[in-house]
N, C-alpha and C positions, 0 to 999 in steps of 0.2 A: 504244759500250759494249755488251757482250753482254747479252742480255736475262736478267734475274733473277740475274745473276752477282755482284751486289754492287758496292760502291764501290771497294774496294782489291783489284785483281785481280793474279794471279800468272803471267801469260802473257808473261814478259819475252822469251822466246826464240821467240815466234810468228813464222812465216815472213814475210818481207818481200814487199811487192807487187812484181810483175814490171812494170817500166816501160820503155817503148820508148825507144830512144836517138835523139838528133838530133846532127848534127855541129856545128850552130850555130843561132842564133836564126832566121836566114833559112830554114834547112832545116825548122825547126819550123813556121814560118808557111806555107811553100810546101807541104809534105807534108800538113799538116792541112787546108789549103784545098782539097785534092783529096779527102781521106778524109771530111771533114765539110762538103763544099762548100756545101750548102744549110741546114746547121744554124745556128740563131740563136745566136751566141756572145756578142754585146754587146747589151744593152738599156738604154734610158734614156727619160726623159720630157723634152720640151722644148716650152715654150709650149702646154702642155695636150695635146700629141700624144705617143702612145706610139710609140717608134722601136725597131725590131729590126734588127740588122746580121748578115747571114750571114757565114760564114767566107770565102766567095768575095769578098764586097764588102770585108771587112776587108783581104784581100790586095790587091785592086785599088786600094783607097784608099791603102794603104801604098806601093805601086808608083808611083802617080800623084804622091803627095807627094814621094817620093824622087827621081823624075824631075825635078820642079820644083826641088827643092834643088840637084840637079846643074846645072840650067840657069842658076842664079844664083851658081854658083861654089862651092857647098857639096858638093864632089865627092870627099870623102875627107880624113881627118885634120883636119877642121874641128870646132870645138867649138860646139855649138848649145845656148844657154840656153833653158829652158822654164819658164814660170811661169804659174800659173792654177789654178782649181779643177778637181777631177776632171771629165773629160769624154772623149768619144770622140775629139775632136781631140787631146787630151793623149796618148792611147794611140797613135794613128797617128803622131804627131810623134816619140815615143820610138823606135818601130820604124823609121820612115823614116830617122831619123838613124843608128841603130846598123847597120841592114842596108845602109846605104850607106858603111860604114866610117868614118863620122864619130863624134864623141863627144857623147853627150847630157849636159847639165848641168842636172838638175832643181833648181829653186829653191823655197824655201818662200814661198808667196804671202802669209804673214802678216808677212814682213819689210817694212821700209820701203823706199821707192824708193832711198834713199841706201845702205842695207845691201845691197840687191840689186845695185846698180851696183858696189859694192866686190867682190862675189863674181863678177860677170861679168868684171870686170877681172882679178881674181886667177885666174879660170879661163881667161883668154885667149880669150874667146868671140868668134866671128866673126858670130854671128847670134843673134837673140832671137825666140822664138815666145811670144806672150802672149795672154791673154784680154782681153776688153773691160774687165773690172774692173781690170786693171793698166795701162790706157792712160797713167797718169801716169808710167810708166817711160820713155816715149818720149824726153823731153829727156835723160835719163841715157844712153840708148842712143845718141842722136845725138852726145853728147859723146864716147862711146867709139868712134864711127864704125863701128858694127856694123849689119848688115842687120836689119830688123824685119818680122815677119809677124804679123798679128792672126788669131786663130782664127775671127773672124767673117768673114774673107775667104776661108775655106777652100773655099767652093763654086767661086769663080773660080780659086783656086790649083789645086785638083784637076782642074778642066777643062783648064787649061793643061798640067798634067802628063800627062793622058790624050792630049792632042793631040801632045805630044812622043813618047810611047810609040807612037802610031799611025804616026809617021814611020819607025818601025823603030829608033829610038834606044834601045837596051837597056843603056846604060852602067851605070845603077843596078842593074838586075836581074842583070846579069852580073858585077858587082863581086865579086871573091872575098873571103871572110872569113878573117881571122886571129884565131882565138879567144883568142890570148894577148896581143893588143894591147888597150890601154885602150879601153873602149866607153862607160863612164859615169864621171862624176865626181860624187860625192855629198857635198855639204857637210854636215858634222856637227860640232857643238861638244862633244857628250857632256857631261862634267862638268869639262872642263879648259880652258875659256876660249873664245876666238874660234873661229869655224867653220874647219875644215880640210877640204881636198878629199880624199876617199877615192877612189882609182882602182880600178875594178872592170873585169874582163875578161869576155868571153862565157864563157870556161871557168869562171870563178868562178860566174857566174849559172846556167849549165847544170848544173854539179855540184851546187850547192845545191838547185836545183829538183828534179833527179832523185832525190837521196837523201831529200829531204823527202817526195816522193810515194811512195817506197819504204816510208817509215815510216807514212804516214797515208793512209787512204782517205777522200776527201771525199764527203759526201752531195751529191746533185745540186743545183746552183744556189747562187749567193751574191750578196750585196749588198756592193759595194765602198764602204766608208765611210772607211777610213783614207786620208789624203792619199797620192797616188801619188808625190810627191817623196820620201817615206820608203821606204827599200828594202824594209822588211817589207810595207808597203801594196802596192807594185807586185809584189813576189814572190808574196805569198800570194793576192792578188786578181786578178792579170793573168797573169803568166808561168806559174805552175803550172796555172791554170785553162785557159789556151789550150793548154798541153801535152796535157791530157787531154780537151779538147773540152767543158769544163764551162761553162755559160752564166753571164755576169756582168751584174748590173744595177748601173749606175753611180749612186751617190748623190753629189750635188755640194753639199749644204748640210745642216748639222746640224739645221736646222729641219724637214727632211722625212725624217729617218731612219726614224721609225716608219711614216710613210705609205709610203715606198719598200719597207719590209719587208713591209707588208700587200700591196702591189702585186706584188712579186717572188716572195713565198712561198719564201724560200731554204731549202735543206737545211742550210747551214752559213754561218758568218760569221767573219771574222778581225778582232778588235778588241782595244783595250787594256783593262785591267781596269776603268777608270772607266766605260766603257759598260756592262759587266756589272753593276757596282754599281748604276747608275741603272736598268737594266732590272729588276733583282731588287727594288729598292725600289718601283718602279712596280707590280709584281705585287701586293705586299702593300698598297700604298696603295689600289689598286683594290679589293682584297678587303675592306679596312677600310671603304671608302666604301660598299660594297654590303652591309656587315654580314655578310660571309661568311668573315671571317678565322679564327674559331674552327672553323668547319666545314672549312675548308681544311686547318688543322693536323691535325684528326682524320683527314681523308682521307689525308694524307701518312703518318700513323702506320699506318693500315690498309694502305696500298699497300706500305710498307716491310716490314710483317709478311708480306704475301703474297709479296714478292720473296724473302724468306728461305726459302720453301718452293718456289721456282722458278716463281712465277706473277707475270708482269710485265704490269700493266694500265695503266701510266702514260699511254700515248698516248690511252687512252680516258677514264680517270679525270680527267685534267687537260686535257681537250680545250679547255676555255674559256680556260685559261692559254696553251696553245700557239697558239690562234687569234690571240691578240694579236701573235704573231710570224709570222703568215701560215699557221700550221698545219702546216708541214713541217719546222720547225727541229729538227735533231737534234744539232748540234755547234756549239760556240763555241770558237774557237782564240784564245788570248790570250798576250801577252808584253809586254815593254817596261816593266813595273813589277811589284812583288810583288802577289800576289792572295791573299786570305783563303781558307783551306781550307774554311771554313763556306760561302762563296759557291759554291765548286765543288760541295759536297755539296747546297746548296740547289737549284741547277739540276738536279743529278742526281735529286733527289726528283721533279722534274716530267718527267723523261725527256730532258733535254738534257745531253749530255756536254760538259764543259769540258776542253779540252786545253791545258795550260800548257807554255810553252816559253821558250827564251832565245835571244837573238841580238844581234849587233852589226853595224853597217854594214860594218865591215872584213871580216866573214866572209860577206857577200853575202845575207842577214844571219843565216840560221837556223843555230844551233850545236847545239842540243839540243831535244828535244821528248818529251813523254809520248806514248804510243800508245793508241788506243782500246781495245786489247786488254791494255794494261798501264799503269795509272795509279797513281802513287805520290804521294799528297798531300804537300805541303810541298817538292816538288822540281820542277825544270824538265825532268825526264825523262832520256832517254838521248841521248848524242851521235849525230848523224846520220852 
């Protein structure tokens, strides 16, 4: 949001961002692994250790996993189910499947083993990649006679993949892409009953990512909270961020969301409205607990008065509020459910722009979005 310009802006026809093109997702990974070779693109914590993955390592790990997939018969046109919490292994599995001309089938980890088995059968899956927490799926997978790989085995799996590549076997790397073939099947029930498989192509994903980036400039850094098996979660937190070389911190548990935000200090986040409601309530609960709620309300009134004459001091006046979100948070992108206009205005008072949009899985998923230079309360913005 432009400083001091007010809440309801009139720059509907502001120029769009100039975004580079990629021919396919492999092109995106490979070119960016050269341009941003040593840039840390993925970060996360595991067993008390902070881990940072450079773009070069991301590409190398995708290639190694892809080579391993090919060695066990997953060498194109195979459907690979993927279930588990957000993780680095989740990300490289997605790309190793798609970049090898296979089809990724991300599944909701909250479903029961029986429900997941039904979807794997419906999706005609040849393999299952799962996290330790979904080990109970193994009997179901065995009944379906599909290959299984646990993400806890990835150290040895990636080692085998690197050994394959070292022999000069580049079948995975050299596999051509057809961006009009199905690359992902996303099961979604919407409001109409049982889950149905939505087929998406690389062209769908590439087009949606590029036009979303044309409409919106992301402040540096994000924390990926939304589940990756939801198309919005993966599009907003992974594909678009990798496209522009923006680093991503992976959150894999709702219990550590605020801790991870403090650690990562993100410039923006993509969330559903419920998170924003909880964040906003916590701001005021903290103020009440500290006996500062009245003072905070007065400060907001003073700040808004200053903004009317072109003076924007929000990042300074509300520094203590912003520090609760790492200190750098400038933008919250939201969709998936209606959001109260007062909530949007409330965050705007503190210097955080809320961008509301609309999407559906069948549209890869982003359909329309407000722009930081043009926000119309009560709407989901302009079609991308």
